[in-house]
C-alpha atoms as a printed R data frame, in Angstrom:
    type eleno elety resid chain resno       x      y       z
1   ATOM     1    CA   UNK     A     1  37.351 59.542 142.849
2   ATOM     2    CA   UNK     A     2  37.959 55.908 143.437
3   ATOM     3    CA   UNK     A     3  37.937 54.415 146.972
4   ATOM     4    CA   UNK     A     4  39.121 50.913 146.256
5   ATOM     5    CA   UNK     A     5  42.606 49.559 145.675
6   ATOM     6    CA   UNK     A     6  43.212 48.586 142.035
7   ATOM     7    CA   UNK     A     7  46.063 46.504 140.765
8   ATOM     8    CA   UNK     A     8  47.723 47.673 137.565
9   ATOM     9    CA   UNK     A     9  49.040 45.325 134.944
10  ATOM    10    CA   UNK     A    10  47.461 42.147 136.379
11  ATOM    11    CA   UNK     A    11  45.392 40.012 134.067
12  ATOM    12    CA   UNK     A    12  42.074 38.554 135.073
13  ATOM    13    CA   UNK     A    13  42.020 34.838 135.877
14  ATOM    14    CA   UNK     A    14  39.416 32.267 135.001
15  ATOM    15    CA   UNK     A    15  38.266 32.391 138.625
16  ATOM    16    CA   UNK     A    16  37.661 36.162 138.554
17  ATOM    17    CA   UNK     A    17  35.895 35.759 135.179
18  ATOM    18    CA   UNK     A    18  33.560 33.189 136.790
19  ATOM    19    CA   UNK     A    19  32.890 35.584 139.660
20  ATOM    20    CA   UNK     A    20  32.041 38.333 137.074
21  ATOM    21    CA   UNK     A    21  29.657 35.903 135.375
22  ATOM    22    CA   UNK     A    22  27.914 35.016 138.619
23  ATOM    23    CA   UNK     A    23  27.609 38.642 139.766
24  ATOM    24    CA   UNK     A    24  26.272 39.749 136.342
25  ATOM    25    CA   UNK     A    25  23.606 37.061 136.620
26  ATOM    26    CA   UNK     A    26  22.750 38.452 140.098
27  ATOM    27    CA   UNK     A    27  22.321 41.913 138.485
28  ATOM    28    CA   UNK     A    28  25.317 43.759 139.980
29  ATOM    29    CA   UNK     A    29  26.652 46.790 138.129
30  ATOM    30    CA   UNK     A    30  30.122 47.010 136.623
31  ATOM    31    CA   UNK     A    31  31.251 49.424 139.339
32  ATOM    32    CA   UNK     A    32  30.099 47.081 142.090
33  ATOM    33    CA   UNK     A    33  31.923 44.163 140.472
34  ATOM    34    CA   UNK     A    34  35.068 46.343 140.025
35  ATOM    35    CA   UNK     A    35  35.106 47.255 143.721
36  ATOM    36    CA   UNK     A    36  34.565 43.645 144.732
37  ATOM    37    CA   UNK     A    37  37.473 42.450 142.545
38  ATOM    38    CA   UNK     A    38  39.711 45.469 143.245
39  ATOM    39    CA   UNK     A    39  39.872 46.365 139.546
40  ATOM    40    CA   UNK     A    40  39.091 49.498 137.561
41  ATOM    41    CA   UNK     A    41  35.507 49.742 136.288
42  ATOM    42    CA   UNK     A    42  36.836 50.113 132.721
43  ATOM    43    CA   UNK     A    43  38.586 46.721 133.105
44  ATOM    44    CA   UNK     A    44  35.254 45.097 134.007
45  ATOM    45    CA   UNK     A    45  33.480 46.885 131.142
46  ATOM    46    CA   UNK     A    46  36.100 45.699 128.643
47  ATOM    47    CA   UNK     A    47  36.036 42.174 130.049
48  ATOM    48    CA   UNK     A    48  32.193 42.016 129.717
49  ATOM    49    CA   UNK     A    49  32.451 43.219 126.112
50  ATOM    50    CA   UNK     A    50  35.070 40.528 125.372
51  ATOM    51    CA   UNK     A    51  32.995 37.711 126.908
52  ATOM    52    CA   UNK     A    52  29.508 38.615 125.799
53  ATOM    53    CA   UNK     A    53  27.837 35.988 123.594
54  ATOM    54    CA   UNK     A    54  24.406 35.791 121.989
55  ATOM    55    CA   UNK     A    55  22.271 32.937 123.203
56  ATOM    56    CA   UNK     A    56  19.336 31.798 121.171
57  ATOM    57    CA   UNK     A    57  16.082 31.658 123.157
58  ATOM    58    CA   UNK     A    58  14.166 30.226 120.272
59  ATOM    59    CA   UNK     A    59  12.158 31.513 117.274
60  ATOM    60    CA   UNK     A    60  14.545 34.322 116.433
61  ATOM    61    CA   UNK     A    61  14.896 35.602 119.992
62  ATOM    62    CA   UNK     A    62  18.381 36.183 121.313
63  ATOM    63    CA   UNK     A    63  19.804 37.234 124.639
64  ATOM    64    CA   UNK     A    64  23.237 38.701 125.279
65  ATOM    65    CA   UNK     A    65  24.983 36.996 128.207
66  ATOM    66    CA   UNK     A    66  28.502 37.098 129.662
67  ATOM    67    CA   UNK     A    67  30.292 33.727 129.513
68  ATOM    68    CA   UNK     A    68  33.488 33.272 131.545
69  ATOM    69    CA   UNK     A    69  34.631 30.326 129.456
70  ATOM    70    CA   UNK     A    70  34.191 32.219 126.203
71  ATOM    71    CA   UNK     A    71  35.979 35.260 127.670
72  ATOM    72    CA   UNK     A    72  38.873 33.091 128.776
73  ATOM    73    CA   UNK     A    73  39.107 31.465 125.338
74  ATOM    74    CA   UNK     A    74  38.982 34.888 123.647
75  ATOM    75    CA   UNK     A    75  41.687 36.196 126.002
76  ATOM    76    CA   UNK     A    76  43.978 33.242 125.206
77  ATOM    77    CA   UNK     A    77  43.530 33.673 121.448
78  ATOM    78    CA   UNK     A    78  44.293 37.388 121.721
79  ATOM    79    CA   UNK     A    79  47.409 36.622 123.784
80  ATOM    80    CA   UNK     A    80  48.639 34.197 121.122
81  ATOM    81    CA   UNK     A    81  48.188 36.748 118.382
82  ATOM    82    CA   UNK     A    82  49.836 39.566 120.389
83  ATOM    83    CA   UNK     A    83  53.278 37.931 120.263
84  ATOM    84    CA   UNK     A    84  55.607 39.176 117.577
85  ATOM    85    CA   UNK     A    85  56.418 36.531 115.024
86  ATOM    86    CA   UNK     A    86  60.043 35.518 114.751
87  ATOM    87    CA   UNK     A    87  61.971 36.789 111.771
88  ATOM    88    CA   UNK     A    88  64.350 33.866 112.051
89  ATOM    89    CA   UNK     A    89  63.969 31.817 108.861
90  ATOM    90    CA   UNK     A    90  65.039 28.222 108.483
91  ATOM    91    CA   UNK     A    91  68.056 29.212 106.333
92  ATOM    92    CA   UNK     A    92  69.164 31.922 108.764
93  ATOM    93    CA   UNK     A    93  68.858 29.508 111.691
94  ATOM    94    CA   UNK     A    94  71.034 26.923 109.838
95  ATOM    95    CA   UNK     A    95  73.647 29.612 109.063
96  ATOM    96    CA   UNK     A    96  73.790 30.766 112.703
97  ATOM    97    CA   UNK     A    97  74.163 27.177 113.899
98  ATOM    98    CA   UNK     A    98  76.918 26.610 111.281
99  ATOM    99    CA   UNK     A    99  78.950 29.581 112.556
100 ATOM   100    CA   UNK     A   100  78.246 28.666 116.151
101 ATOM   101    CA   UNK     A   101  79.529 25.181 115.563
102 ATOM   102    CA   UNK     A   102  82.625 26.589 113.912
103 ATOM   103    CA   UNK     A   103  83.280 28.575 117.127
104 ATOM   104    CA   UNK     A   104  82.856 31.928 115.452
105 ATOM   105    CA   UNK     A   105  81.906 34.692 117.805
106 ATOM   106    CA   UNK     A   106  80.211 38.057 117.053
107 ATOM   107    CA   UNK     A   107  82.377 39.553 119.820
108 ATOM   108    CA   UNK     A   108  85.650 38.378 118.314
109 ATOM   109    CA   UNK     A   109  88.018 41.309 117.763
110 ATOM   110    CA   UNK     A   110  88.784 42.282 114.226
111 ATOM   111    CA   UNK     A   111  92.309 43.260 113.092
112 ATOM   112    CA   UNK     A   112  92.619 47.030 112.668
113 ATOM   113    CA   UNK     A   113  93.086 48.138 109.077
114 ATOM   114    CA   UNK     A   114  95.425 50.960 110.244
115 ATOM   115    CA   UNK     A   115  97.630 48.725 112.351
116 ATOM   116    CA   UNK     A   116 101.322 49.636 112.301
117 ATOM   117    CA   UNK     A   117 103.851 47.278 113.812
118 ATOM   118    CA   UNK     A   118 105.874 48.635 116.759
119 ATOM   119    CA   UNK     A   119 109.183 48.847 114.945
120 ATOM   120    CA   UNK     A   120 112.459 47.075 115.472
121 ATOM   121    CA   UNK     A   121 112.841 44.893 118.568
122 ATOM   122    CA   UNK     A   122 115.551 45.800 121.145
123 ATOM   123    CA   UNK     A   123 117.147 42.360 120.568
124 ATOM   124    CA   UNK     A   124 117.715 43.212 116.868
125 ATOM   125    CA   UNK     A   125 119.839 46.361 117.425
126 ATOM   126    CA   UNK     A   126 123.441 46.451 116.346
127 ATOM   127    CA   UNK     A   127 126.282 45.329 118.504
128 ATOM   128    CA   UNK     A   128 127.903 48.807 118.465
129 ATOM   129    CA   UNK     A   129 124.851 50.162 120.344
130 ATOM   130    CA   UNK     A   130 124.967 47.380 122.910
131 ATOM   131    CA   UNK     A   131 128.695 48.094 123.577
132 ATOM   132    CA   UNK     A   132 127.916 51.833 123.839
133 ATOM   133    CA   UNK     A   133 130.707 52.842 121.419
134 ATOM   134    CA   UNK     A   134 128.840 55.667 119.629
135 ATOM   135    CA   UNK     A   135 127.287 58.886 120.812
136 ATOM   136    CA   UNK     A   136 123.686 59.726 120.018
137 ATOM   137    CA   UNK     A   137 122.046 56.520 121.128
138 ATOM   138    CA   UNK     A   138 119.776 57.468 124.036
139 ATOM   139    CA   UNK     A   139 118.097 55.339 126.586
140 ATOM   140    CA   UNK     A   140 114.680 56.763 127.440
141 ATOM   141    CA   UNK     A   141 112.484 55.931 130.417
142 ATOM   142    CA   UNK     A   142 109.168 57.460 131.499
143 ATOM   143    CA   UNK     A   143 107.590 57.657 134.979
144 ATOM   144    CA   UNK     A   144 103.960 58.674 135.542
145 ATOM   145    CA   UNK     A   145 103.017 60.562 138.712
146 ATOM   146    CA   UNK     A   146  99.456 60.735 140.017
147 ATOM   147    CA   UNK     A   147  97.159 61.380 137.067
148 ATOM   148    CA   UNK     A   148  98.708 63.786 134.577
149 ATOM   149    CA   UNK     A   149 102.302 64.397 135.657
150 ATOM   150    CA   UNK     A   150 105.035 62.637 133.717
151 ATOM   151    CA   UNK     A   151 108.809 62.391 134.033
152 ATOM   152    CA   UNK     A   152 110.965 61.669 130.988
153 ATOM   153    CA   UNK     A   153 114.572 60.523 131.657
154 ATOM   154    CA   UNK     A   154 117.013 60.516 128.749
155 ATOM   155    CA   UNK     A   155 120.472 58.974 129.129
156 ATOM   156    CA   UNK     A   156 123.218 58.997 126.545
157 ATOM   157    CA   UNK     A   157 124.541 55.461 126.296
158 ATOM   158    CA   UNK     A   158 128.165 56.273 125.444
159 ATOM   159    CA   UNK     A   159 130.961 55.543 127.864
160 ATOM   160    CA   UNK     A   160 132.736 58.878 127.284
């Protein structure tokens, strides 16, 4: 069970890496360092693995030491490589800019292939209908009530 507060999703800074380096030289354990920084012990373990370098002591003798500067450099290199490369090629970029400059829009509405015009305009009807001389020419009007109720009014246009 862990007693200290740990922040999730926060990256270590160069200052916290320098603190880790100093405390490791003082001989503190990973758990002690984790509680001092308010991080999980696994974070400290991973950070020490990332920043450990071999120092030559002479005549084939080496010592493994944590280096904050090396860890920071390693972190920055890993961050650069973690970004997904753009799939935008030079040709595709030029084509997009061409269409953008021509004021084309991907949201522009396309004409429907099944479009049917509304029919004959009321202004184009024959004069006999306007004068109401013949039976059978109805005037229709609709009225909508509330949500689903509808009234249909039909009127014969003749004067008889």
